[in-house]
N, C-alpha and C positions, 0 to 999 in steps of 0.2 A: 387546505396542508398547504405546505410546501415541502415535497421527498425528499429526502435524505439522500438518494443516489442525484439530483440534480445540485442540491447546498455541494456534496463531492466533490460534486463538476468542475464549480468556480473554487471553488478551497483547492483543486491539487494545480492549480494557475497560483495561488502565494506561495512565492518563489523567495521572497524575501527582498517586493520590489520592481520588479517588471516592469513593474507601469502597465501591466494589459489586463482584461477581462474578456475572455469570448471573444480578444481580437478585437475587444477595440481601445483603447488608449483612456486610462483615467488620469483627468484634470482637476484641478485644487474648484476652477469652477462649477464644473459636477456634483464635486462635492460639495461643496456652499450651496449647490438648490436643491440637493436632495436635505439637505440639514434645511433649511430653508421649508423645503414642503414639511419635511417631518415636525418639524417644530408646531407648524399649522394644523398637522393632521397626527399625534402622538400615537394615537389607536392605531396606524396602518401600520399590519406586521410588514405587508410585500415594500412599503417604504423605508424601512428599516430594516430587511435585508438586504436588499440591494446600496444600502446607505454602507451597512457591515461590510459588503461586499468591496465597497470601491475601497472602503480604509484597509481588509484587510493584500488586497491584494496587491496596496503602496506600500506593502510592507509594516500596516498599525495593525494588525494585532491585537494588543491590547486595548487598542482602543473599540476596535470590531467588540469586544467579548463586551466590554464595560457599556457600548449600548445596548447587547442584547441581554445585559443583568436588567438594564432600566426598564425593556420592555417587558421581560421577564416579573420582571415587580410591578406592574402595570396591570401584568396578565401572565397568571403562574398558568394556565391552561392554552398555552399560543403554542402548540408540538415545532411548530416549526423553528424558532426561536430558540425553545431548546438544542434543538435539532444540531441548528449551526453554529451553537456556541459550546457545545461538543466537540465537534469538528473540529473548532478554533481552537479548544483547551491543547483536544489530543494532540495538538499540532506543536503547539508551546512544549509539552512534557507532562503539563499538566492532566497526568492519567485518573489518579484517586477524584477529582475533580470531572474533569467528563465520563468517566465511568457514572457518576451519583443525575449527574444530567441526562446519560439516554435511559437510568433506569428510570428517571420521573417521566421520560417521556412516554416509558414504554408502559408508564403505569393507566398515563392518559390516554395512549391504544398502539393495545399490544399485538393488531397487528403488521408495525411495520417491520417488514424480512428484512429491510436494508439496514432500518434501524441494533436490529438484535444481529447481526453482524456485525454491524463499526463495533458495538458491543465486544460482541465475543470476540473479534479479534485484540482487542486491546486487555481484556481476560489473557489471550495465547500468550499474546509479547509477555505475561509476567507471569503461563504457567499454570493459572491456576485454572481450579477444577471444571468455572463454571465455563468455558470458553469447550467444553467435551462436554456437559450437558447441555450446552445452548445448539453446534453444531448436531446433534442427536437428534436434538426435537424436532428440529428443520429438516432433516431428515425425515425422519418419523413423519412429519404432518404434510409436504409439499411433495407437488407432483410436479411441480414445473421444474423445468430442466434447466433454468440459468440456477435457483434457487441451489438446486442438489450440487449442481457443480462445486457453486461454492460452500456448501457447507462441507463438501468432502477437504476442500482448498483449508478454512480453519481446521476439522480436525488435522491433518498433516499438520500446521504449526503448531497446535495446541500438544497430538504428543512430539511433533523434535523438540521446543522450548522443553519438555520435560526430559528429554532424554532414552523415549520411549521409540527406538527404532522400525522396532516391526511395525506398530503401529503407524506410524508415519507413512513409512513409505507404503502400507499398503490403501492409505489415503489418495495418498500422491499419484499410487496408479486408478484407482477409483475415478481421481479427475478427468486423468487423461483413457482412460476409454470411454469416458462419459464424453469429453471433447480431444481428439487425439492433439489440433495444434495452442494445446490451453498451458504456452510453456511454462509460467509459471512451477507449474507440477514438474516439468523438468527442469525446474534450473534448481530445486528447490528439493528435489530426491537427490540430485551429482551432490551438493551442497554439501547434505547430509551424508551419502556415503563416501563423502572425504574423508568428511570429518571420522567415520570410522576406519576407517587406513584401507578401505575397497574400492582403489583405485581404480583396478581394471572396468569393476560392473559401473562405477562411478563417469568415467570415460565413455560406456557404449552411452548413457544415459544422455552425457551432453555432447552426445556426435547424434544424436537421434536428436536431439530439439536443434539444430545445426540443420539437416538433412527436413526438418517442420522448417526452420527460420532463415538458411543461411546470411540476413540482418544482421540478428541478436548477436548479442556484445559480450551477453554473460556467458555463453553456452563456449564462444571460443575463447574462452576466459578459463572456464570450468574447464575445455579441454586440455588448454595450456599445463591447467593446475597439476590435471591424474599428468597429463603423459609427465610433467616433472617426476612428480614421486614416483614413476616407474623409469626412469633415467634413457629415458628422452629429449637430453637438452634440445637439437635441432628440432624433434616435431613441437616441443614444447615452446619454440621461440616463435617458429611460426607459425601457432596456433597464436600467441599473445600478441602477434604484430595484427593477425586479423581483428584478435577484439581492439588495438588500435585504431586502428586504420577502421572501423566503427565507430569506432565512444574515443576521441582524441583524451578524452578528460577518467577516464579510467585508470586512476593512479593503480589501483594493483596491478593491472597487465601488461603497466609500463613498468613497473619495477622487478614485476616479471620475465619480461624484456630482456631488462641487464641486467639477472641471474643469467638466464638462460643463452643471451647470444654468442658471450663469450665463451660460452662450453661448450656450444656447436661448432665454432673453429677447433675450438681444437682438439674438435671429434675427427680420429679418422676417419 
């Protein structure tokens, strides 16, 4: 079985055609060679996954899904193919098909904690009650610190997407207690507090995130948003500028700087 976490690692490189996987150039010759090998050995799931990887990182995710679907038609018990296909479908925005794929994979092998998490986050994105059920089951059944961290994170995202602020904040705080360097929890908690208009609390959270990692652009952008809302354009502009220096593609920070820099110059 190919672990979902390993599949996620190469799928995270599928950015629309950079043409690299694990630092290795993806060439037409590579793809052709793998196709030829797979024609000679169509039941080889590892070859099929490798070719799907090459197609996906070359921007051909639809072709990769088709290749994996062919493999599943020949062997419906191939858990790795189900997992790779579900990850690709989620990336393509077909959440319903991805959830159906994860459900089938987990019927084949219910012990896949990574697969439960992948399915849980898809449910959480829609605010489905199933996400909370999955998170609580993982918290109940696992003593592994990494699993528990991910389960608390899932529970926080679930509550946040349902507008349940108290539950979300408590879950993100549990993440931070388990691992104080878990930046996603700080950022998501700060964004949640900003959405509630609790800008001083949000600012404190984003400042903690920056203390943990000064190179995190989202933490500086969050500080800029809170400072702007609190009426301090000079400090907000400085925070937005720090965010942009760290990530020049962060358009929200650029817009924030464009709003606040002129006001900062006018301030006494």
